[in-house]
N, CA, C and O atoms as CSV, one atom per row, in Angstrom:
chain,resi,resn,atom,element,x,y,z
A,1,UNK,N,N,0.939,-1.418,0.167
A,1,UNK,CA,C,-0.269,0.170,-0.353
A,1,UNK,C,C,0.662,1.181,0.162
A,1,UNK,O,O,0.168,2.304,0.263
A,2,UNK,N,N,2.053,1.040,0.560
A,2,UNK,CA,C,2.747,2.471,0.655
A,2,UNK,C,C,3.213,2.671,-0.378
A,2,UNK,O,O,3.248,3.890,-0.542
A,3,UNK,N,N,3.850,1.842,-1.710
A,3,UNK,CA,C,3.932,1.963,-2.722
A,3,UNK,C,C,2.990,2.689,-3.815
A,3,UNK,O,O,3.445,3.434,-4.682
A,4,UNK,N,N,1.946,2.453,-3.701
A,4,UNK,CA,C,0.939,2.595,-4.232
A,4,UNK,C,C,0.352,4.225,-3.778
A,4,UNK,O,O,-0.323,4.928,-4.530
A,5,UNK,N,N,0.729,4.557,-2.574
A,5,UNK,CA,C,0.294,5.913,-2.211
A,5,UNK,C,C,1.624,7.011,-2.865
A,5,UNK,O,O,1.449,8.115,-3.381
A,6,UNK,N,N,2.760,6.393,-2.675
A,6,UNK,CA,C,3.696,7.411,-3.580
A,6,UNK,C,C,3.473,7.419,-4.708
A,6,UNK,O,O,3.638,8.515,-5.245
A,7,UNK,N,N,3.065,6.405,-5.496
A,7,UNK,CA,C,2.591,6.722,-7.124
A,7,UNK,C,C,1.844,7.613,-7.142
A,7,UNK,O,O,1.911,8.619,-7.849
A,8,UNK,N,N,1.083,7.347,-6.394
A,8,UNK,CA,C,-0.217,8.527,-6.909
A,8,UNK,C,C,-0.036,9.796,-6.282
A,8,UNK,O,O,-0.627,10.720,-6.839
A,9,UNK,N,N,0.678,10.098,-5.192
A,9,UNK,CA,C,1.301,11.614,-5.250
A,9,UNK,C,C,2.144,11.700,-6.407
A,9,UNK,O,O,1.748,12.583,-7.167
A,10,UNK,N,N,3.284,11.026,-6.858
A,10,UNK,CA,C,4.056,11.559,-7.909
A,10,UNK,C,C,3.380,11.607,-8.583
A,10,UNK,O,O,3.741,12.666,-9.097
A,11,UNK,N,N,2.310,11.232,-9.288
A,11,UNK,CA,C,1.485,11.109,-10.359
A,11,UNK,C,C,0.915,12.697,-10.117
A,11,UNK,O,O,1.121,13.594,-10.935
A,12,UNK,N,N,0.058,12.910,-8.673
A,12,UNK,CA,C,-0.432,14.025,-8.665
A,12,UNK,C,C,0.309,15.233,-8.829
A,12,UNK,O,O,-0.156,16.242,-9.359
A,13,UNK,N,N,1.667,15.108,-8.291
A,13,UNK,CA,C,2.613,16.519,-8.344
A,13,UNK,C,C,3.623,16.655,-9.273
A,13,UNK,O,O,4.614,17.384,-9.282
A,14,UNK,N,N,2.926,15.268,-10.587
A,14,UNK,CA,C,3.377,16.132,-12.063
A,14,UNK,C,C,2.208,16.661,-12.686
A,14,UNK,O,O,2.197,17.704,-13.340
A,15,UNK,N,N,1.291,15.973,-12.488
A,15,UNK,CA,C,-0.142,16.984,-12.772
A,15,UNK,C,C,-0.284,18.326,-12.484
A,15,UNK,O,O,-0.573,19.226,-13.274
A,16,UNK,N,N,-0.026,18.414,-11.114
A,16,UNK,CA,C,0.005,20.014,-10.533
A,16,UNK,C,C,1.067,21.251,-10.819
A,16,UNK,O,O,0.852,22.463,-10.796
A,17,UNK,N,N,2.504,20.396,-11.146
A,17,UNK,CA,C,3.416,21.250,-11.559
A,17,UNK,C,C,3.024,22.438,-12.799
A,17,UNK,O,O,2.760,22.115,-13.957
A,18,UNK,N,N,3.046,23.829,-12.305
A,18,UNK,CA,C,3.242,24.528,-13.474
A,18,UNK,C,C,4.004,24.060,-14.344
A,18,UNK,O,O,4.879,23.326,-13.885
A,19,UNK,N,N,4.008,24.280,-16.005
A,19,UNK,CA,C,4.776,24.442,-16.720
A,19,UNK,C,C,6.012,25.448,-16.538
A,19,UNK,O,O,5.943,26.266,-15.620
A,20,UNK,N,N,6.951,25.430,-17.231
A,20,UNK,CA,C,8.096,25.866,-17.136
A,20,UNK,C,C,7.893,27.338,-18.309
A,20,UNK,O,O,7.692,27.329,-19.523
A,21,UNK,N,N,8.054,28.580,-17.285
A,21,UNK,CA,C,7.662,29.753,-17.952
A,21,UNK,C,C,8.313,30.141,-19.452
A,21,UNK,O,O,9.529,30.335,-19.426
A,22,UNK,N,N,7.731,30.261,-20.600
A,22,UNK,CA,C,8.286,30.574,-21.777
A,22,UNK,C,C,7.757,31.670,-22.468
A,22,UNK,O,O,6.557,31.921,-22.360
A,23,UNK,N,N,8.410,32.278,-23.085
A,23,UNK,CA,C,8.341,32.955,-24.324
A,23,UNK,C,C,6.808,32.836,-24.806
A,23,UNK,O,O,6.471,31.752,-24.332
A,24,UNK,N,N,6.098,33.174,-25.245
A,24,UNK,CA,C,5.127,32.943,-26.255
A,24,UNK,C,C,5.513,32.918,-27.891
A,24,UNK,O,O,6.248,33.835,-28.257
A,25,UNK,N,N,5.130,32.052,-28.799
A,25,UNK,CA,C,5.785,31.986,-30.028
A,25,UNK,C,C,5.389,33.743,-30.727
A,25,UNK,O,O,4.319,34.349,-30.667
A,26,UNK,N,N,6.585,34.135,-31.297
A,26,UNK,CA,C,6.699,35.480,-31.684
A,26,UNK,C,C,6.653,36.521,-30.514
A,26,UNK,O,O,5.844,37.428,-30.710
A,27,UNK,N,N,7.275,36.575,-29.466
A,27,UNK,CA,C,7.018,37.501,-28.601
A,27,UNK,C,C,8.928,37.411,-28.157
A,27,UNK,O,O,9.236,37.321,-26.968
A,28,UNK,N,N,9.583,37.434,-28.807
A,28,UNK,CA,C,11.143,37.411,-28.289
A,28,UNK,C,C,11.284,38.962,-28.447
A,28,UNK,O,O,11.064,39.715,-29.395
A,29,UNK,N,N,11.770,39.178,-27.057
A,29,UNK,CA,C,11.583,40.895,-26.899
A,29,UNK,C,C,12.569,41.594,-27.680
A,29,UNK,O,O,12.351,42.646,-28.281
A,30,UNK,N,N,13.545,41.036,-27.652
A,30,UNK,CA,C,14.813,41.105,-28.502
A,30,UNK,C,C,14.272,41.879,-29.931
A,30,UNK,O,O,14.143,43.049,-30.293
A,31,UNK,N,N,14.005,40.376,-30.593
A,31,UNK,CA,C,13.772,40.459,-31.910
A,31,UNK,C,C,12.469,41.683,-32.434
A,31,UNK,O,O,12.334,42.120,-33.577
A,32,UNK,N,N,11.778,41.970,-31.439
A,32,UNK,CA,C,10.565,42.761,-31.384
A,32,UNK,C,C,11.102,44.178,-31.393
A,32,UNK,O,O,10.465,45.058,-31.971
A,33,UNK,N,N,12.165,44.419,-30.822
A,33,UNK,CA,C,12.839,45.572,-30.650
A,33,UNK,C,C,13.719,46.352,-31.442
A,33,UNK,O,O,13.855,47.570,-31.559
A,34,UNK,N,N,14.410,45.167,-32.072
A,34,UNK,CA,C,15.503,45.400,-32.878
A,34,UNK,C,C,14.470,45.441,-34.556
A,34,UNK,O,O,14.884,45.993,-35.576
A,35,UNK,N,N,13.474,44.907,-34.469
A,35,UNK,CA,C,12.740,44.823,-36.163
A,35,UNK,C,C,12.074,46.416,-35.849
A,35,UNK,O,O,12.231,47.245,-36.746
A,36,UNK,N,N,11.545,46.723,-34.944
A,36,UNK,CA,C,10.641,47.998,-34.454
A,36,UNK,C,C,11.745,48.848,-34.946
A,36,UNK,O,O,11.514,49.482,-35.975
A,37,UNK,N,N,12.769,48.957,-34.455
A,37,UNK,CA,C,13.924,50.021,-34.667
A,37,UNK,C,C,14.462,50.238,-35.910
A,37,UNK,O,O,14.760,51.356,-36.332
A,38,UNK,N,N,14.652,48.780,-36.762
A,38,UNK,CA,C,14.578,49.020,-37.954
A,38,UNK,C,C,13.982,49.558,-38.877
A,38,UNK,O,O,14.442,50.135,-39.862
A,39,UNK,N,N,12.479,49.300,-38.439
A,39,UNK,CA,C,11.324,49.929,-39.388
A,39,UNK,C,C,11.482,51.354,-38.930
A,39,UNK,O,O,11.017,52.180,-39.716
A,40,UNK,N,N,11.986,51.784,-37.928
A,40,UNK,CA,C,11.990,53.679,-37.779
A,40,UNK,C,C,13.285,54.281,-38.587
A,40,UNK,O,O,13.361,55.397,-39.101
A,41,UNK,N,N,14.170,53.369,-38.569
A,41,UNK,CA,C,15.332,54.208,-39.636
A,41,UNK,C,C,15.084,53.379,-41.496
A,41,UNK,O,O,15.609,53.799,-42.528
A,42,UNK,N,N,14.461,52.573,-41.411
A,42,UNK,CA,C,14.282,51.774,-42.750
A,42,UNK,C,C,12.959,51.546,-43.142
A,42,UNK,O,O,12.483,50.582,-43.741
A,43,UNK,N,N,12.374,52.677,-42.676
A,43,UNK,CA,C,11.027,52.166,-43.085
A,43,UNK,C,C,10.085,53.633,-43.136
A,43,UNK,O,O,10.710,54.635,-43.484
A,44,UNK,N,N,8.874,53.770,-42.863
A,44,UNK,CA,C,7.862,54.768,-42.738
A,44,UNK,C,C,7.695,54.881,-40.956
A,44,UNK,O,O,7.049,54.182,-40.176
A,45,UNK,N,N,8.495,55.964,-40.752
A,45,UNK,CA,C,9.024,56.217,-39.238
A,45,UNK,C,C,7.781,56.290,-38.021
A,45,UNK,O,O,7.762,55.856,-36.870
A,46,UNK,N,N,6.790,57.026,-38.814
A,46,UNK,CA,C,5.820,56.783,-37.948
A,46,UNK,C,C,4.799,55.330,-37.616
A,46,UNK,O,O,4.269,55.030,-36.545
A,47,UNK,N,N,4.769,54.868,-38.437
A,47,UNK,CA,C,4.375,53.318,-38.353
A,47,UNK,C,C,5.775,52.356,-37.166
A,47,UNK,O,O,5.543,51.581,-36.238
A,48,UNK,N,N,6.465,52.594,-37.437
A,48,UNK,CA,C,7.892,52.004,-36.503
A,48,UNK,C,C,7.738,52.630,-35.365
A,48,UNK,O,O,7.666,51.737,-34.521
A,49,UNK,N,N,7.610,54.040,-34.658
A,49,UNK,CA,C,7.256,54.246,-33.976
A,49,UNK,C,C,5.802,53.599,-32.959
A,49,UNK,O,O,5.748,53.375,-31.750
A,50,UNK,N,N,4.872,53.457,-33.910
A,50,UNK,CA,C,4.335,52.756,-33.080
A,50,UNK,C,C,4.482,51.646,-33.076
A,50,UNK,O,O,3.634,51.241,-32.280
A,51,UNK,N,N,5.169,50.591,-33.553
A,51,UNK,CA,C,5.646,48.727,-33.436
A,51,UNK,C,C,6.189,49.268,-32.107
A,51,UNK,O,O,5.592,48.983,-31.070
A,52,UNK,N,N,7.457,50.150,-32.079
A,52,UNK,CA,C,7.919,49.815,-31.046
A,52,UNK,C,C,7.378,50.379,-29.621
A,52,UNK,O,O,7.961,50.334,-28.537
A,53,UNK,N,N,6.194,50.883,-29.901
A,53,UNK,CA,C,5.422,51.193,-28.550
A,53,UNK,C,C,4.907,49.686,-28.247
A,53,UNK,O,O,5.202,49.066,-27.226
A,54,UNK,N,N,4.268,49.303,-29.067
A,54,UNK,CA,C,3.840,47.817,-29.213
A,54,UNK,C,C,4.691,46.562,-28.252
A,54,UNK,O,O,4.521,45.671,-27.419
A,55,UNK,N,N,5.708,47.267,-29.084
A,55,UNK,CA,C,7.080,45.762,-28.502
A,55,UNK,C,C,7.365,45.797,-27.402
A,55,UNK,O,O,7.936,44.902,-26.778
A,56,UNK,N,N,6.863,47.262,-26.835
A,56,UNK,CA,C,7.441,47.266,-25.452
A,56,UNK,C,C,6.512,46.748,-24.467
A,56,UNK,O,O,6.839,46.074,-23.490
A,57,UNK,N,N,5.057,47.186,-24.854
A,57,UNK,CA,C,3.873,46.662,-24.272
A,57,UNK,C,C,3.915,45.745,-24.167
A,57,UNK,O,O,3.647,45.280,-23.059
A,58,UNK,N,N,4.303,44.818,-25.323
A,58,UNK,CA,C,4.430,43.267,-25.130
A,58,UNK,C,C,5.359,42.530,-24.215
A,58,UNK,O,O,5.308,41.461,-23.606
A,59,UNK,N,N,6.279,43.557,-24.354
A,59,UNK,CA,C,7.310,42.658,-22.865
A,59,UNK,C,C,7.321,43.332,-21.888
A,59,UNK,O,O,8.241,43.007,-21.138
A,60,UNK,N,N,6.395,44.580,-21.333
A,60,UNK,CA,C,5.636,44.315,-20.254
A,60,UNK,C,C,4.587,43.665,-19.909
A,60,UNK,O,O,4.390,43.699,-18.694
A,61,UNK,N,N,3.868,43.110,-20.484
A,61,UNK,CA,C,2.657,41.738,-20.483
A,61,UNK,C,C,3.289,40.771,-19.825
A,61,UNK,O,O,2.911,40.346,-18.734
A,62,UNK,N,N,4.636,40.223,-20.662
A,62,UNK,CA,C,5.333,38.894,-20.500
A,62,UNK,C,C,5.770,39.131,-19.077
A,62,UNK,O,O,5.643,38.214,-18.266
A,63,UNK,N,N,6.295,40.336,-18.698
A,63,UNK,CA,C,7.155,40.433,-17.669
A,63,UNK,C,C,5.702,40.154,-16.143
A,63,UNK,O,O,5.789,39.520,-15.092
A,64,UNK,N,N,4.693,40.859,-16.659
A,64,UNK,CA,C,3.399,40.451,-15.767
A,64,UNK,C,C,2.880,39.115,-16.031
A,64,UNK,O,O,1.951,39.012,-15.231
A,65,UNK,N,N,2.939,38.247,-16.567
A,65,UNK,CA,C,2.687,37.134,-16.122
A,65,UNK,C,C,1.452,36.784,-17.264
A,65,UNK,O,O,0.755,35.783,-17.098
A,66,UNK,N,N,1.202,37.878,-18.671
A,66,UNK,CA,C,0.091,37.503,-19.080
A,66,UNK,C,C,0.567,37.170,-20.539
A,66,UNK,O,O,0.826,38.055,-21.354
A,67,UNK,N,N,0.667,35.759,-20.824
A,67,UNK,CA,C,1.116,35.710,-22.300
A,67,UNK,C,C,0.343,36.114,-23.308
A,67,UNK,O,O,0.845,36.783,-24.211
A,68,UNK,N,N,-0.923,35.796,-23.320
A,68,UNK,CA,C,-1.722,35.886,-24.260
A,68,UNK,C,C,-2.042,37.590,-24.811
A,68,UNK,O,O,-2.205,37.930,-25.983
A,69,UNK,N,N,-2.065,38.343,-23.791
A,69,UNK,CA,C,-1.794,39.649,-24.348
A,69,UNK,C,C,-0.067,40.189,-24.599
A,69,UNK,O,O,0.133,41.216,-25.247
A,70,UNK,N,N,0.847,39.565,-24.148
A,70,UNK,CA,C,1.528,39.529,-24.851
A,70,UNK,C,C,2.113,39.171,-26.007
A,70,UNK,O,O,3.164,39.615,-26.470
A,71,UNK,N,N,1.335,38.279,-26.499
A,71,UNK,CA,C,1.029,37.889,-27.605
A,71,UNK,C,C,0.543,38.568,-28.909
A,71,UNK,O,O,0.903,38.620,-30.085
A,72,UNK,N,N,-0.458,39.070,-28.124
A,72,UNK,CA,C,-1.521,40.142,-28.821
A,72,UNK,C,C,-0.553,41.306,-29.301
A,72,UNK,O,O,-0.237,41.356,-30.490
A,73,UNK,N,N,-0.228,41.945,-28.681
A,73,UNK,CA,C,0.859,42.862,-28.562
A,73,UNK,C,C,1.980,42.673,-29.460
A,73,UNK,O,O,2.285,43.509,-30.311
A,74,UNK,N,N,2.641,41.504,-29.266
A,74,UNK,CA,C,3.630,41.212,-30.136
A,74,UNK,C,C,3.672,41.224,-31.344
A,74,UNK,O,O,4.493,41.873,-31.991
A,75,UNK,N,N,2.326,40.126,-32.064
A,75,UNK,CA,C,2.007,40.078,-33.280
A,75,UNK,C,C,1.429,41.633,-33.949
A,75,UNK,O,O,1.471,41.898,-35.150
A,76,UNK,N,N,0.931,42.494,-32.948
A,76,UNK,CA,C,1.074,43.993,-33.887
A,76,UNK,C,C,2.538,44.526,-33.746
A,76,UNK,O,O,2.982,44.698,-34.882
A,77,UNK,N,N,3.062,44.713,-33.201
A,77,UNK,CA,C,4.080,45.181,-33.382
A,77,UNK,C,C,4.488,44.219,-34.735
A,77,UNK,O,O,4.219,44.630,-35.863
A,78,UNK,N,N,4.982,43.252,-34.580
A,78,UNK,CA,C,5.049,42.970,-35.954
A,78,UNK,C,C,4.690,42.982,-37.089
A,78,UNK,O,O,5.400,42.963,-38.094
A,79,UNK,N,N,3.415,43.020,-37.006
A,79,UNK,CA,C,2.525,43.458,-38.508
A,79,UNK,C,C,3.010,45.039,-38.801
A,79,UNK,O,O,3.406,45.395,-39.911
A,80,UNK,N,N,2.925,45.898,-37.688
A,80,UNK,CA,C,3.545,47.204,-37.746
A,80,UNK,C,C,4.635,47.535,-38.392
A,80,UNK,O,O,4.546,48.178,-39.438
A,81,UNK,N,N,5.642,47.216,-37.965
A,81,UNK,CA,C,7.079,47.078,-38.547
A,81,UNK,C,C,7.023,46.663,-39.804
A,81,UNK,O,O,7.345,47.407,-40.731
A,82,UNK,N,N,6.627,45.486,-39.973
A,82,UNK,CA,C,7.099,44.749,-41.730
A,82,UNK,C,C,5.597,45.775,-42.262
A,82,UNK,O,O,5.697,45.483,-43.453
A,83,UNK,N,N,4.649,46.491,-42.229
A,83,UNK,CA,C,4.325,47.196,-42.921
A,83,UNK,C,C,4.736,48.400,-43.004
A,83,UNK,O,O,4.478,49.074,-44.001
A,84,UNK,N,N,5.528,48.936,-41.852
A,84,UNK,CA,C,6.356,50.213,-42.066
A,84,UNK,C,C,7.533,50.178,-43.163
A,84,UNK,O,O,7.874,51.144,-43.846
A,85,UNK,N,N,8.249,48.522,-43.219
A,85,UNK,CA,C,9.426,48.800,-43.918
A,85,UNK,C,C,8.700,48.405,-45.434
A,85,UNK,O,O,9.331,48.798,-46.416
A,86,UNK,N,N,7.459,47.680,-45.682
A,86,UNK,CA,C,6.903,47.612,-47.160
A,86,UNK,C,C,6.549,49.277,-47.482
A,86,UNK,O,O,6.997,49.979,-48.388
A,87,UNK,N,N,5.670,49.598,-46.498
A,87,UNK,CA,C,5.521,51.203,-47.435
A,87,UNK,C,C,6.845,51.673,-47.665
A,87,UNK,O,O,7.088,51.671,-48.872
A,88,UNK,N,N,7.786,52.071,-46.973
A,88,UNK,CA,C,8.902,52.262,-47.501
A,88,UNK,C,C,9.804,51.935,-48.624
A,88,UNK,O,O,10.486,52.730,-49.271
A,89,UNK,N,N,9.697,50.437,-48.790
A,89,UNK,CA,C,10.326,50.103,-50.468
A,89,UNK,C,C,8.919,50.287,-51.274
A,89,UNK,O,O,9.092,50.091,-52.477
A,90,UNK,N,N,7.796,50.556,-50.990
A,90,UNK,CA,C,7.252,50.522,-51.845
A,90,UNK,C,C,7.410,52.231,-52.357
A,90,UNK,O,O,7.357,52.416,-53.573
A,91,UNK,N,N,7.540,53.066,-51.740
A,91,UNK,CA,C,7.556,54.479,-52.188
A,91,UNK,C,C,9.189,54.386,-52.756
A,91,UNK,O,O,9.398,55.071,-53.757
A,92,UNK,N,N,10.043,53.818,-52.362
A,92,UNK,CA,C,11.412,53.521,-53.322
A,92,UNK,C,C,11.248,53.140,-54.522
A,92,UNK,O,O,11.705,53.747,-55.490
A,93,UNK,N,N,10.619,52.159,-54.576
A,93,UNK,CA,C,10.551,51.318,-56.067
A,93,UNK,C,C,9.053,52.498,-56.786
A,93,UNK,O,O,9.259,52.736,-57.976
A,94,UNK,N,N,8.079,52.995,-56.383
A,94,UNK,CA,C,7.233,53.723,-56.899
A,94,UNK,C,C,7.866,54.955,-57.448
A,94,UNK,O,O,7.992,54.950,-58.672
A,95,UNK,N,N,8.260,55.929,-56.862
A,95,UNK,CA,C,9.069,57.419,-57.249
A,95,UNK,C,C,9.747,57.084,-58.521
A,95,UNK,O,O,9.225,57.399,-59.590
A,96,UNK,N,N,10.577,56.629,-58.483
A,96,UNK,CA,C,11.456,56.606,-59.829
A,96,UNK,C,C,10.207,55.969,-60.776
A,96,UNK,O,O,9.725,56.859,-61.477
A,97,UNK,N,N,9.643,54.820,-60.950
A,97,UNK,CA,C,8.632,54.461,-61.768
A,97,UNK,C,C,7.437,55.967,-61.999
A,97,UNK,O,O,7.240,56.469,-63.105
A,98,UNK,N,N,7.071,56.242,-61.281
A,98,UNK,CA,C,6.271,57.728,-61.972
A,98,UNK,C,C,7.065,59.190,-62.014
A,98,UNK,O,O,6.544,60.283,-61.790
A,99,UNK,N,N,8.285,58.970,-62.315
A,99,UNK,CA,C,8.991,59.601,-62.596
A,99,UNK,C,C,9.059,59.755,-64.144
A,99,UNK,O,O,8.706,60.542,-65.022
A,100,UNK,N,N,9.754,58.486,-63.981
A,100,UNK,CA,C,9.912,57.991,-65.669
A,100,UNK,C,C,8.421,58.097,-66.288
A,100,UNK,O,O,8.490,58.756,-67.326
A,101,UNK,N,N,7.050,57.666,-66.007
A,101,UNK,CA,C,5.775,57.489,-66.882
A,101,UNK,C,C,5.641,59.242,-66.931
A,101,UNK,O,O,4.875,59.608,-67.823
A,102,UNK,N,N,6.222,60.300,-66.172
A,102,UNK,CA,C,5.633,61.671,-66.302
A,102,UNK,C,C,6.307,62.069,-67.347
A,102,UNK,O,O,5.748,62.598,-68.308
A,103,UNK,N,N,7.769,61.833,-67.275
A,103,UNK,CA,C,8.767,62.395,-68.345
A,103,UNK,C,C,8.323,61.685,-70.112
A,103,UNK,O,O,8.298,62.236,-71.213
A,104,UNK,N,N,8.044,60.339,-69.701
A,104,UNK,CA,C,7.264,59.577,-71.034
A,104,UNK,C,C,6.038,60.546,-71.633
A,104,UNK,O,O,5.833,60.918,-72.789
A,105,UNK,N,N,5.149,60.865,-70.132
A,105,UNK,CA,C,4.209,61.400,-70.670
A,105,UNK,C,C,4.226,62.994,-71.527
A,105,UNK,O,O,3.517,63.379,-72.456
A,106,UNK,N,N,5.398,63.730,-70.745
A,106,UNK,CA,C,5.526,65.081,-71.605
A,106,UNK,C,C,6.196,64.832,-72.643
A,106,UNK,O,O,6.049,65.682,-73.522
A,107,UNK,N,N,7.224,63.567,-73.012
A,107,UNK,CA,C,7.750,63.833,-73.978
A,107,UNK,C,C,6.688,63.288,-75.274
A,107,UNK,O,O,6.704,63.644,-76.452
A,108,UNK,N,N,5.967,62.505,-74.731
A,108,UNK,CA,C,4.638,62.316,-76.139
A,108,UNK,C,C,3.666,63.538,-76.147
A,108,UNK,O,O,2.813,63.609,-77.032
A,109,UNK,N,N,3.767,64.482,-75.204
A,109,UNK,CA,C,2.780,65.582,-75.556
A,109,UNK,C,C,3.388,66.336,-76.285
A,109,UNK,O,O,2.788,67.144,-76.995
A,110,UNK,N,N,4.923,66.214,-76.264
A,110,UNK,CA,C,5.659,67.837,-77.049
A,110,UNK,C,C,5.342,67.130,-78.598
A,110,UNK,O,O,5.622,67.745,-79.626
């Protein structure tokens, strides 16, 4: 009977142990902050600043022990940072194209 009680206690203690605290997927504080800072420098800075604010919120929520909120804010920060870089790349590609179209239209008008 003593071995059965010990096995039961071991089983219960294994089930009641909390899982080790880990970062939610997509909520690495260093990569989010670096991506946000990169989007400020190499992207549309207003979206990059918002991405940095959301990255800091995600880190604060993670420290507070709220992984669902940290994941939400981390995903929002990543989306804004990538949108910032995409907008800037779009501007870099479309500006020369629009100048070429304008010069072509002027040449055809003459």
